[in-house]
C-alpha positions, 0 to 999 in steps of 0.5 A: 159461564164463570168459574163459579158455575161448577155445575153448569160447566160439568153439564156442558163438558159432559155434553160436548165431550161424551166420549171422555171419562173425566176420571182420567182427564189432566188439569191442563186439558180440563182447563183448556176445554172449559175455556173453549166452552160456548158461553164461558167468559171468565178470566182464565187466570181466576182458575186454580187447582181447587176449581178444576178439582171441583169441576172434575168431581162434578163432571164425574157425578154428572156421568154417573 
């Protein structure tokens, strides 16, 4: 997965952290969790606030 795979990331996060409500996740934790996902192999420095916002929004949509 790459940072551009927002939907895949959100699905993986919802599956790996079902107990977490993404509305209350800070970006520091979110970034760490994405980097730790199996199959994620993009450059950590390519991530910015806009990408994290998109991941968080997609994750919220995924659980709703």
